[in-house]
GUBA-29556 format. One line per 10 residues: for each residue y, z, x of C-alpha. Coordinates in steps of 0.1 Angstrom, whole numbers, padded with zeros to 4 digits. Each point is the difference from the previous one (the first is absolute). Example, Ala and Ser with C-alpha at 12.3 -4.5 7.8 and 13.67 -1.06 7.14 Angstrom:
2
-0045 0078 0123; 0034 -0007 0014
// end
This chain:
419
1036 1006 -0317; 0013 -0016 0032; -0009 0031 0020; -0035 0000 -0014; -0004 -0037 0008; 0012 0007 0035; -0026 0028 0005; -0027 -0022 -0014; 0010 -0031 0020; -0022 0007 0031
-0030 -0003 -0023; 0014 -0030 -0017; 0002 -0017 0034; -0037 0008 0005; -0008 -0016 -0034; 0021 -0031 0008; -0015 -0005 0034; -0035 0008 -0014; 0002 -0034 -0018; 0011 -0018 0031
-0029 0016 0019; -0024 -0012 -0027; 0013 -0036 0002; 0000 0002 0038; -0038 0006 0002; -0010 -0019 -0031; 0016 -0032 0012; -0017 0002 0034; -0034 0012 -0014; -0006 -0026 -0027
-0009 -0026 0026; -0030 0020 0012; -0018 -0002 -0033; 0012 -0035 -0011; -0016 -0016 0031; -0028 -0017 -0018; 0024 -0016 -0026; 0025 -0011 0026; -0028 -0014 0023; -0011 -0023 -0028
0033 -0018 0005; 0007 0008 0037; -0035 -0003 0015; 0009 0014 0035; -0001 0034 -0016; -0037 -0002 -0006; -0005 0011 0036; 0003 0038 0003; 0017 -0002 0034; 0027 -0024 -0013
0006 0025 -0029; 0002 0028 0025; 0026 -0019 0020; 0020 -0006 -0031; 0000 0037 -0008; 0008 0009 0036; 0030 -0023 0004; 0018 0022 -0026; -0009 0031 0021; 0011 -0015 0033
0034 -0011 -0014; 0004 0033 -0018; -0008 0019 0032; 0025 -0021 0021; 0029 0005 -0024; -0005 0037 -0009; 0018 0017 0029; 0030 -0021 -0005; -0002 0004 -0038; 0001 0038 0006
0029 -0003 0024; 0020 -0020 -0025; -0008 0025 -0027; 0014 0028 0022; 0033 -0019 0002; 0007 -0018 -0033; -0004 0006 -0037; -0037 0006 -0008; 0007 -0008 -0036; 0008 -0036 0008
-0028 -0003 0025; -0024 0011 -0028; 0015 -0023 -0026; 0000 -0030 0024; -0035 0005 0013; -0014 0003 -0035; 0018 -0032 -0011; -0012 -0020 0030; -0037 0011 -0001; -0001 -0006 -0038
0014 -0035 0005; -0027 -0006 0027; -0026 0012 -0025; 0013 -0024 -0026; -0001 -0029 0026; -0036 0008 0010; -0010 -0012 -0034; 0012 -0035 0010; -0020 -0002 0032; -0025 -0028 0005
-0009 0004 0037; -0012 0029 0023; 0031 -0006 0022; 0024 0006 -0029; -0018 0032 -0009; 0001 0012 0036; 0038 -0006 0003; 0008 0017 -0032; -0023 0029 0009; 0019 0004 0032
0033 0000 -0018; -0013 0027 -0024; -0007 0021 0031; 0036 -0003 0011; 0014 0010 -0034; -0025 0028 -0008; 0006 0016 0035; 0036 0007 -0010; -0011 0023 -0029; -0022 0029 0012
0023 0014 0027; 0030 -0003 -0024; -0018 0014 -0030; -0017 0030 0017; 0032 0010 0020; 0020 -0002 -0033; -0025 0023 -0018; -0001 0024 0030; 0038 0003 -0001; 0001 0007 -0038
-0028 0026 0003; 0001 0031 0022; -0030 0017 0014; -0009 0018 -0032; -0009 -0033 -0018; -0002 -0025 0028; -0038 -0005 0003; -0004 -0001 -0038; 0029 -0026 -0004; -0013 -0022 0028
-0036 0004 -0014; 0011 -0010 -0035; 0017 -0031 0014; -0032 -0008 0019; -0020 0000 -0032; 0020 -0031 -0009; -0015 -0017 0030; -0035 0011 -0010; 0004 -0012 -0036; 0014 -0033 0013
-0031 -0003 0021; -0022 0008 -0030; 0017 -0025 -0022; -0003 -0025 0027; -0037 0005 -0003; 0002 -0017 -0034; 0013 -0032 0016; -0034 -0017 -0005; 0001 0010 -0037; 0035 -0014 -0005
-0009 -0032 0019; -0030 -0004 -0023; 0020 0006 -0032; 0030 -0020 0011; 0000 -0019 0033; 0007 0013 0035; 0032 -0020 0000; 0013 0016 -0032; -0010 0035 0012; 0023 -0005 0031
0028 -0015 -0023; 0001 0029 -0024; 0000 0028 0026; 0027 -0017 0020; 0022 -0002 -0031; -0006 0037 -0008; 0011 0010 0035; 0032 -0022 -0001; 0010 0016 -0034; -0006 0035 0013
0021 -0007 0031; 0029 -0008 -0023; -0005 0033 -0019; 0001 0020 0033; 0035 -0014 0008; 0014 0022 -0028; -0024 0030 0002; -0006 0008 0036; 0025 0019 0021; 0002 0008 0037
-0005 0037 0009; 0030 0020 0012; -0006 0019 0033; -0011 0035 -0007; 0012 0030 0020; -0025 0011 0027; -0023 0029 -0007; 0010 0032 0019; -0034 0001 0016; -0002 -0038 0008
-0001 -0012 0036; 0022 -0029 0008; -0012 -0008 0035; -0031 -0019 0009; -0017 0001 0035; 0019 -0023 0024; 0032 0001 -0021; 0032 0016 0014; 0018 0024 -0023; 0032 -0021 0002
-0017 -0032 -0011; 0020 -0022 -0025; -0010 0000 -0036; -0007 -0037 0001; -0016 -0014 0031; -0006 -0036 0010; -0032 -0015 -0011; -0016 0002 0034; 0011 0036 0005; -0015 0009 -0034
-0033 -0015 0012; 0002 0019 0032; 0007 0033 -0018; -0030 -0005 -0023; -0024 -0010 0027; 0010 0029 0023; -0014 0024 -0026; -0037 0007 0008; -0006 0012 -0036; 0010 -0035 -0012
-0027 -0016 0022; -0026 0023 -0016; 0013 -0009 -0035; -0001 -0037 0009; -0036 0003 0013; -0015 0018 -0030; 0019 -0021 -0025; -0011 -0032 0017; -0036 0011 0003; -0002 0010 -0036
0016 -0032 -0011; -0030 -0020 0010; -0023 0015 -0027; 0029 -0002 -0024; 0004 -0037 0005; -0037 -0006 0001; -0004 0015 -0035; 0029 -0020 -0013; -0011 -0034 0014; -0038 0001 0003
-0014 0028 -0023; -0002 -0023 -0031; -0020 -0025 0021; -0023 0028 0014; -0007 0013 -0035; -0006 -0035 -0013; -0027 -0005 0026; -0015 0035 0002; -0001 0005 -0038; -0008 -0037 -0008
0027 -0002 -0027; 0027 -0027 -0006; 0035 0005 0014; 0014 0005 -0036; -0019 0034 0001; 0000 0007 0038; 0038 -0003 0003; 0009 0026 -0027; -0028 0024 0011; 0013 -0001 0036
0037 0002 -0007; 0001 0023 -0031; -0024 0025 0015; 0021 0005 0031; 0033 -0002 -0018; -0010 0026 -0026; -0014 0023 0027; 0031 -0004 0022; 0021 0011 -0030; -0021 0031 -0002
0004 0005 0038; 0038 -0002 -0004; 0000 0026 -0028; -0020 0023 0023; 0016 -0009 0033; 0037 -0002 -0010; 0004 0035 -0016; -0024 0016 0025; 0020 -0013 0029; 0034 0010 -0016
-0013 0035 -0005; -0020 0004 0032; 0029 -0010 0022; 0021 0029 -0013; -0025 0024 0015; -0011 -0021 0031; 0020 -0029 0015; -0033 -0017 0007; -0009 0000 -0037; 0008 -0036 -0005
-0021 -0009 0031; -0030 0021 -0012; 0002 -0016 -0035; 0000 -0035 0015; -0029 0010 0023; -0020 0011 -0030; 0004 -0035 -0014; -0011 -0017 0032; -0030 0023 0002; -0011 -0012 -0035
0004 -0037 0009; -0025 0002 0029; -0032 0005 -0021; 0013 -0022 -0027; 0003 -0030 0024; -0036 0005 0012; -0012 0002 -0036; 0020 -0031 -0010; -0015 -0020 0029; -0036 0012 -0001
-0005 0012 -0036; -0019 -0019 -0027; 0005 -0002 -0038; 0030 0003 -0022; -0001 0039 -0001; 0003 0002 0038; 0028 -0026 0000; 0021 0018 -0026; -0006 0034 0016; 0010 -0013 0034
0031 -0017 -0015; 0010 0032 -0018; -0004 0021 0032; 0019 -0025 0021; 0028 -0003 -0026; 0006 0037 -0003; 0001 0004 0038; 0023 -0030 0004; 0024 0013 -0026; 0002 0034 0017
0006 -0018 0033; 0025 -0026 -0013; 0022 0023 -0019; 0008 0020 0031; 0008 -0027 0025; 0038 -0002 -0006; 0003 0038 -0005; -0017 0006 0034; 0023 -0026 0016; 0030 0019 -0014
-0012 0030 0020; 0004 -0018 0033; 0026 -0028 -0005; 0036 0005 -0013; 0011 -0017 -0032; 0022 -0026 0018; -0032 -0014 0017; -0026 0004 -0026; -0001 -0035 -0014; -0001 -0014 0035
-0028 0023 0009; -0020 -0008 -0031; 0006 -0037 0007; -0018 0005 0033; -0028 0018 -0018; -0003 -0029 -0024; -0001 -0024 0030; -0028 0016 0018; -0019 0010 -0031; 0002 -0035 -0015
-0008 -0017 0033; -0032 0021 0002; -0007 -0010 -0036; 0004 -0037 0009; -0024 0003 0029; -0024 0019 -0022; 0003 -0025 -0029; -0008 -0030 0023; -0029 0019 0018; -0015 0009 -0034
0002 -0036 -0011; -0022 -0010 0030; -0024 0029 -0007; -0002 -0010 -0036; -0010 -0035 0011; -0027 0016 0022; -0012 0023 -0028; 0012 0033 0017; 0029 0010 -0022; -0016 0033 -0011
-0006 0011 0036; 0036 -0007 0008; 0012 0023 -0027; -0023 0028 0013; 0014 -0004 0035; 0036 0005 -0014; -0011 0035 -0007; -0001 0006 0038; 0035 -0013 0004; 0012 0023 -0027
-0016 0030 0017; 0019 -0008 0032; 0033 -0001 -0020; -0008 0034 -0015; -0005 0015 0034; 0033 -0013 0014; 0019 0012 -0031; -0013 0036 0002; 0004 0004 0038; 0034 -0015 0006
0023 0005 -0030; 0018 0034 0001; 0033 -0001 -0020; 0029 0024 0004; 0017 -0009 -0033; -0008 -0017 -0033; 0031 -0022 -0001; 0016 -0012 0032; 0036 -0007 -0008
// end
């Protein structure tokens, strides 16, 4: 029985962290659809630019903390980082229900950025350590569906605020997260180092063969940034993050205006359509990548590229299309493509960065990706005030096309799992 549990535990870890991922995105996403209800009490939020600034402060703080969050995750227990970050951001969610001023919301939103930044590098590197190449993309992808479902459930924030109040909505989800953090203390375990694969490479460009197994923080940074492949990964991840954050923060607003429907309908249509489609994208992209890489080391890259290629026409249709059929079709196409792309980011990183530096490297990816998302969120707020939000979404398709070009021309792995 114990042996069977040990064999199943890598997938139990995915399930445990799936719930954390769900809470991670749900707690941050609720604010985007409860704006009208909160603005009735905090009138400054009636301006789209002020709302964009509130959403962006989370992203800027998240971006600033992420590289150091990844570095810490490479050096201490990821279990306790995950438990601690969940407890803190859930407490912040609880406290947001007591806010009476814009300033209070902004401070708490910034603190949420600090606490949530600690989770993703820790969670993804822990899953990558528990799952070898034969199941890595699928395991990471299943975990990412928690993020998508959290985003979708966050789309019901307006419905919950209408049925209860926006204050009670924040209170209840904060309490749920605090209780689950206590459960993880007893259920989550740190991964033991696994023996290196016989075919795995242990040296990255710019690293001497005699390098110590645990470098200083600054030497770790230098090793990561001396790798040209990491720069390419950083670029296409950041470029693709802009449409990702745009759909999270502004798609409900775009659908509300273009379809002329209330936010109680626009929020769920925007979030559920993309979340459902992203889940399909993961079910396609995860197994496809895990199989393809056995025959061709660029299989994960090609799978991710297929996803990016689907996102390009979807963004144009989201921005310029008319009617609910076009909106749903564009959302489905974007979601499937984004799922195929998203499920392969950490597995592709594992092809170019050794395990001792992966959380740090992913932290930098988060930093640049989220910073670009913050810029995009604020710019889209101004474009919404000017009535050009749809055109902005269409232009993001051009950015995604550039990311696709860089991905296909630069990344040429020599192993699937750098030790």
